[in-house]
Structure formats: structure tokens, C-alpha cells
C-alpha positions in Angstrom: 114.9 99.3 112.4 112.1 98.6 110.0 108.8 100.3 110.7 105.2 100.0 109.5 105.1 103.8 109.2 106.2 105.7 106.1 106.4 109.5 106.0 104.8 111.0 102.8 104.1 114.5 101.7 100.8 115.0 103.4 101.0 112.6 106.3 101.9 109.1 107.2 101.3 105.7 105.6 100.8 102.7 107.9 101.1 99.1 106.7 98.7 96.8 108.5 97.9 93.1 108.5 94.3 92.7 109.7 92.9 89.5 111.2 89.0 89.6 111.2 86.8 87.3 113.3 89.3 87.3 116.1 88.4 86.6 119.7 88.9 90.3 120.7 89.9 93.6 119.2 93.6 94.3 119.8 96.8 95.5 118.3 99.3 92.6 118.5 102.5 94.5 117.6 104.6 94.3 114.5 105.6 91.5 112.2 108.1 91.3 109.4 106.7 90.3 106.0 108.3 88.0 103.4 109.1 91.1 101.2 111.2 92.5 104.1 108.6 95.1 105.0 107.1 95.6 108.4 103.4 95.6 109.3 101.3 96.4 112.3 99.3 93.3 113.2 95.8 94.0 114.3 92.9 91.7 115.2 89.2 92.7 115.2 86.1 90.6 116.2 84.1 92.0 113.2 83.5 89.9 110.1 85.0 90.8 106.8 81.6 91.6 105.2 80.3 95.0 104.0 83.4 96.8 105.4 82.6 95.9 109.0 86.2 94.7 109.7 87.6 97.8 108.1 85.3 100.0 110.2 86.4 98.1 113.3 90.0 98.5 112.4 89.7 102.3 112.0 87.7 102.6 115.2 90.3 100.6 117.2 93.3 102.5 115.8 91.6 105.9 116.2 91.0 105.0 119.9 94.6 103.7 120.4 96.2 106.6 118.7 93.8 109.2 120.1 92.9 110.5 116.7 89.5 111.2 115.1 88.3 108.3 113.0 88.0 110.7 110.1 91.8 111.2 110.2 92.4 107.5 109.2 91.7 106.3 105.8 92.2 102.9 104.0 94.0 103.8 100.8 94.9 100.3 99.6 93.7 96.8 100.3 90.2 97.5 101.4 89.3 93.8 100.5 92.6 92.3 101.5 94.2 91.4 104.8 97.2 93.6 104.0 96.2 97.2 104.0 97.7 100.6 103.7 96.3 103.3 105.9 96.8 107.1 105.4 96.8 109.6 108.3 96.8 113.2 107.2 98.9 115.7 109.2 102.5 116.5 110.1 104.3 113.4 109.1 107.3 113.8 111.4 105.0 114.6 114.4 102.7 111.7 113.6 105.5 109.2 113.2 107.2 110.2 116.5 103.9 109.9 118.3 103.1 106.5 116.8 106.7 105.2 117.3 106.3 106.1 121.0 102.9 104.4 121.2 104.4 101.3 119.5 107.3 101.1 122.0 104.7 100.7 124.8 103.1 97.6 123.1 103.6 94.3 125.0 
């Protein structure tokens, strides 16, 4: 099964599709992309100006994943809807934890 999570040497990469100016902050689940990849769909109420939507994304995911905000970093796509996040740590452990979290999504 395709996953938005990719294990790398120092942690985990997460593919995200962010929708700013939404009616509420929430993780909507996963979505297949045209290139065959899988992304985590996230909506935030913040506007895409001065990094506000990016900050809201990190705050929401840190809360959902029970991680410190400092553990999540946007490494690609800071000004794009499609983003790549990096979470430092034990890749296998992080992936297992996030896959279990994802299984509980509606």
C-alpha cells in the first residue's frame, strides 16, 4: 500500500497537500496524486501569507502526532500546496507510530 511516509537515514519524510483558508483545521486523510505518490491531505484556517499556513500545519500535526513542533520541519515546498516535511528520529519507530495514527483517521 502506498504511504505518504518515507523512511530516510535520519528520520521520516512526509508528503503533504495543504489547503489554506479552510473552514477548520483538520487532517482529511490520504489522497493519491497523479504521479502515483500518496499525500496526507491537511486543511488549515490560516491564510497562505508570511508562513502563517505553514505554521498552522506544523502546529496541527505536532498536536495530532504528539510531537514537539520543533521536531517537524518543512524541507520542500514552503510556498507550494505540496510540501515535504521532515521529522527527525528513529525512522522505523516514527513510521509505525504514524501508520497506526493514520489507521484511526475517519
